[in-house]
VOBA-1610 file (N, C-alpha, C; in pm, whole numbers, padded with zeros to 5 digits, always signed):
BEGIN
Met+01734+00179-02136Met+01582+00141-02114Met+01508+00241-02248Thr+01430+00142-02326Thr+01355+00220-02476Thr+01234+00281-02423Glu+01201+00380-02468Glu+01087+00422-02465Glu+00973+00327-02439Lys+00930+00228-02566Lys+00858+00103-02484Lys+00848+00063-02353Gln+01018+00019-02280Gln+01042-00045-02139Gln+00917+00022-02022Phe+01017+00176-02086Phe+00966+00315-01968Phe+00836+00307-01971Arg+00747+00302-02077Arg+00599+00324-02079Arg+00532+00178-01990Phe+00593+00057-02022Phe+00534-00054-01949Phe+00563-00049-01785Trp+00694+00031-01784Trp+00700+00009-01569Trp+00641+00141-01571Gln+00618+00256-01632Gln+00508+00405-01611Gln+00382+00256-01597Lys+00323+00235-01685Lys+00203+00182-01669Lys+00170+00090-01566Trp+00237+00013-01506Trp+00289-00079-01407Trp+00288-00017-01278Leu+00368+00113-01279Leu+00314+00171-01135Leu+00141+00249-01118Thr+00108+00307-01212Thr+00002+00324-01248Thr-00111+00186-01190Tyr-00111+00110-01262Tyr-00184-00020-01208Tyr-00202-00057-01101Ala-00050-00108-01039Ala-00046-00125-00898Ala-00105-00026-00784Asn-00120+00091-00796Asn-00175+00169-00752Asn-00344+00187-00778Val-00402+00166-00879Val-00534+00145-00903Val-00565+00000-00821Met-00421-00131-00806Met-00514-00228-00709Met-00501-00168-00585Ser-00396-00069-00525Ser-00396-00032-00398Ser-00544+00040-00379Val-00583+00133-00464Val-00722+00219-00465Val-00823+00096-00418Gly-00814-00003-00477Gly-00900-00107-00429Gly-00903-00189-00321Val-00819-00208-00278Val-00795-00274-00133Val-00792-00161-00045Gly-00722-00046-00069Gly-00791+00100+00037Gly-00936+00046+00019Leu-01027+00077-00093Leu-01202+00067-00086Leu-01215-00067+00005Leu-01202-00183-00026Leu-01247-00307+00025Leu-01192-00275+00178Cys-01082-00222+00219Cys-01074-00194+00359Cys-01158-00134+00417Ala-01218-00043+00397Ala-01284+00050+00423Ala-01425-00006+00435Phe-01433-00068+00327Phe-01603-00091+00279Phe-01677-00281+00301Ala-01515-00302+00338Ala-01549-00459+00357Ala-01394-00544+00407Gly-01408-00530+00516Gly-01314-00510+00616Gly-01294-00652+00736Asn-01442-00684+00723Asn-01487-00806+00783Asn-01526-00956+00686Ser-01466-00909+00563Ser-01531-01006+00446Ser-01410-01102+00419Phe-01438-01176+00346Phe-01347-01304+00328Phe-01162-01235+00289Phe-01201-01100+00194Phe-01105-01059+00187Phe-00944-01042+00241Phe-01023-01047+00374Phe-00928-00956+00524Phe-00926-01067+00649Glu-00993-01215+00555Glu-00988-01314+00641Glu-00897-01369+00719Ala-00766-01346+00656Ala-00639-01415+00719Ala-00570-01292+00806His-00592-01203+00724His-00519-01101+00810His-00596-01032+00940Asn-00728-01077+00932Asn-00837-01040+01070Asn-00804-01173+01167Ser-00771-01286+01116Ser-00750-01413+01191Ser-00615-01352+01289Tyr-00525-01341+01219Tyr-00367-01267+01236Tyr-00396-01221+01377Thr-00444-01105+01302Thr-00496-01011+01433Thr-00555-01035+01555Lys-00637-01134+01586Lys-00706-01172+01666Lys-00617-01279+01777Glu-00494-01328+01637Glu-00422-01420+01721Glu-00313-01357+01812Val-00224-01217+01746Val-00152-01121+01809Val-00223-01085+01906Phe-00331-01033+01937Phe-00404-00973+02027Phe-00491-00958+02090Phe-00534-01085+02072Phe-00653-01100+02159Phe-00683-01303+02168Asp-00523-01337+02211Asp-00487-01505+02191Asp-00624-01583+02091Gly-00630-01529+01991Gly-00733-01614+01892Gly-00896-01562+01941Ala-00898-01519+02021Ala-01045-01511+02099Ala-01119-01398+01968Glu-01275-01427+01943Glu-01354-01347+01854Glu-01323-01203+01926Phe-01348-01114+01798Phe-01366-00928+01870Phe-01487-00904+01931Ser-01485-00867+02027Ser-01595-00862+02116Ser-01699-00700+02039Glu-01819-00752+02070Glu-01883-00622+01988Glu-01794-00473+02013Glu-01731-00438+02081Glu-01662-00281+02099Glu-01557-00288+02024Val-01480-00407+02017Val-01380-00405+01964Val-01412-00401+01809Leu-01538-00468+01758Leu-01540-00485+01660Leu-01573-00334+01597Thr-01662-00280+01650Thr-01650-00155+01640Thr-01565-00058+01610Leu-01442-00088+01714Leu-01335+00006+01703Leu-01285-00015+01542Lys-01252-00173+01541Lys-01174-00229+01418Lys-01229-00124+01327Asn-01365-00186+01261Asn-01434-00138+01179Asn-01413+00036+01150Trp-01407+00116+01249Trp-01368+00260+01231Trp-01264+00297+01210Leu-01135+00242+01264Leu-00962+00187+01224Leu-00977+00158+01064Phe-01064+00078+01050Phe-00996+00002+00919Phe-01093+00071+00767Gly-01216+00161+00856Gly-01283+00276+00733Gly-01201+00368+00727Ile-01109+00488+00829Ile-00994+00594+00825Ile-00866+00519+00724Ile-00846+00394+00811Ile-00675+00366+00725Ile-00723+00332+00581Gly-00823+00313+00546Gly-00939+00225+00387Gly-00904+00394+00317Gly-00963+00464+00377Gly-01003+00603+00359Gly-00857+00654+00276Thr-00790+00666+00373Thr-00606+00735+00351Thr-00559+00644+00263Ile-00566+00526+00253Ile-00495+00444+00142Ile-00565+00494+00045Val-00677+00520-00014Val-00752+00561-00094Val-00671+00685-00150Gly-00675+00772-00083Gly-00685+00894-00083Gly-00495+00869-00178Tyr-00385+00817-00079Tyr-00254+00826-00108Tyr-00245+00801-00254His-00322+00653-00260His-00300+00577-00411His-00349+00658-00550Ile-00446+00791-00500Ile-00505+00808-00612Ile-00386+00934-00642Leu-00313+00986-00524Leu-00208+01106-00595Leu-00128+01020-00642Met-00058+00914-00605Met+00039+00829-00678Met+00023+00795-00824Ile-00143+00748-00869Ile-00163+00756-00974Ile-00153+00847-01063Tyr-00227+01003-00985Tyr-00205+01140-01093Tyr-00015+01173-01111Ile+00018+01144-00986Ile+00221+01169-01033Ile+00240+01051-01151Ser+00200+00949-01139Ser+00199+00843-01225Ser+00203+00877-01437Glu+00094+00909-01375Glu-00008+00922-01525Glu+00069+01105-01561Asn+00103+01180-01497Asn+00182+01265-01546Asn+00316+01362-01531Ala+00387+01389-01413Ala+00532+01368-01381Ala+00583+01270-01409Phe+00571+01159-01384Phe+00668+01033-01378Phe+00694+01020-01539Lys+00523+01034-01570Lys+00534+01002-01722Lys+00611+01093-01844Lys+00618+01250-01788Lys+00728+01285-01845Lys+00917+01314-01834Lys+00904+01220-01746Lys+01048+01215-01681Lys+01060+01327-01567Glu+00982+01367-01513Glu+01035+01487-01426Glu+01105+01386-01275Lys+01188+01464-01261Lys+01303+01358-01129Lys+01243+01390-01011Trp+01107+01533-00962Trp+01058+01502-00881Trp+01004+01424-00824Ala+00882+01389-00939Ala+00805+01270-00930Ala+00842+01128-00869Tyr+00979+01104-00946Tyr+01056+00966-00921Tyr+01060+00980-00753Asn+01139+01094-00710Asn+01148+01112-00621Asn+01050+01126-00489Ala+00950+01176-00522Ala+00844+01181-00414Ala+00739+01057-00420Leu+00769+00995-00516Leu+00707+00838-00479Leu+00810+00755-00440Trp+00919+00744-00444Trp+01008+00679-00357Trp+01022+00717-00204Leu+00985+00884-00187Leu+00968+00956-00048Leu+00832+00880+00033Gly+00755+00855-00053Gly+00571+00872+00031Gly+00617+00688+00006Leu+00651+00631-00064Leu+00663+00493-00044Leu+00757+00427+00059Met+00858+00483+00079Met+00985+00427+00168Met+00935+00495+00319Thr+00852+00654+00366Thr+00809+00673+00459Thr+00655+00582+00487Trp+00603+00568+00425Trp+00484+00486+00449Trp+00534+00320+00526Phe+00609+00300+00438Phe+00681+00145+00461Phe+00755+00093+00584Leu+00851+00194+00633Leu+00908+00245+00739Leu+00835+00236+00868Ile+00760+00321+00840Ile+00675+00388+00960Ile+00584+00244+01003Asp+00481+00191+00900Asp+00400+00112+00927Asp+00436+00001+00945Ser+00542-00061+00923Ser+00650-00198+00905Ser+00678-00167+01065Gly+00747-00057+01058Gly+00828-00055+01234Gly+00709-00076+01324Ile+00603+00022+01294Ile+00499-00019+01429Ile+00417-00132+01429Ser+00384-00205+01313Ser+00373-00368+01301Ser+00458-00462+01383Phe+00596-00444+01330Phe+00681-00520+01384Phe+00709-00493+01544Tyr+00690-00417+01590Tyr+00727-00364+01714Tyr+00615-00401+01798Thr+00456-00438+01781Thr+00373-00466+01820Thr+00311-00650+01795Gly+00461-00666+01707Gly+00418-00808+01700Gly+00322-00867+01584Ala+00278-00768+01540Ala+00168-00759+01367Ala+00257-00809+01286Val+00309-00889+01255Val+00458-00884+01123Val+00368-00940+01002His+00273-00994+01057His+00123-01069+00954His+00104-00929+00874Asn+00081-00818+00916Asn+00057-00721+00812Asn+00213-00656+00763Ile+00286-00662+00794Ile+00401-00653+00687Ile+00425-00771+00575Ile+00379-00883+00632Ile+00434-01010+00518Ile+00296-00969+00422Ile+00181-00994+00467Ile+00050-00988+00404Ile+00042-00842+00316Ile+00077-00761+00363Ile+00015-00638+00319Ile+00129-00546+00256Asn+00216-00489+00371Asn+00308-00423+00296Asn+00466-00461+00200Leu+00493-00605+00248Leu+00584-00649+00139Leu+00518-00609-00006Val+00395-00674-00036Val+00294-00708-00160Val+00289-00537-00218Ala+00283-00453-00130Ala+00253-00300-00229Ala+00428-00270-00226Leu+00475-00300-00128Leu+00634-00225-00140Leu+00731-00317-00289Val+00674-00400-00320Val+00726-00481-00415Val+00663-00409-00549Ala+00548-00402-00564Ala+00458-00401-00666Ala+00474-00270-00723Ile+00514-00171-00630Ile+00526-00014-00677Ile+00678-00012-00682Gly+00724-00046-00545Gly+00854-00039-00579Gly+00973-00124-00702Leu+00918-00205-00764Leu+00961-00224-00879Leu+00982-00163-00983Pro+00876-00101-01028Pro+00867-00018-01150Pro+01003+00125-01116Leu+00989+00181-01001Leu+01065+00259-00962Leu+01185+00216-01009Ile+01227+00066-00934Ile+01379+00029-00924Ile+01446+00027-01108Met+01282-00010-01215Met+01342-00079-01312Met+01373+00112-01405Thr+01285+00201-01378Thr+01322+00324-01458Thr+01394+00436-01395Arg+01486+00363-01293Arg+01566+00472-01227Arg+01688+00540-01335Lys+01742+00476-01386Lys+01797+00537-01508Lys+01749+00633-01580Lys+01623+00628-01632Lys+01529+00753-01655Lys+01545+00852-01629Phe+01550+00847-01421Phe+01566+00987-01389Phe+01695+01008-01345His+01806+00902-01339His+01989+00979-01292His+02072+00937-01438Ser+02034+00999-01511Ser+02130+00970-01563Ser+02237+01089-01601
//
């Protein structure tokens, strides 16, 4: 892998995390907008037999989306800083930390989603993030394990 190719994947990693920060902000502040229409619709089907959210459930959902969105933003800002600093310098700990963080999140979140029947969360959110962030990690592996 050339240095130019490594930089391409390193920037991909950064920008995938920038987009994830955007998703987190949307989740926190626009969780009922058209951006989450499909996710909300599937959630209603899985947990409420298709019924609309009651006022109390909507308040709870908005609170949960707020704290989840904030967590997403913080997590991906940290990943951006790692990508733009230690990962860019090819420090092995950064590569390992990005994989460990990504896989820990993916397995816990997807496992709970699967267990509760919320497979839509795995498909709409988790797999997209796993591919977008995991692909540059796969493509740059040799730079960290030579």
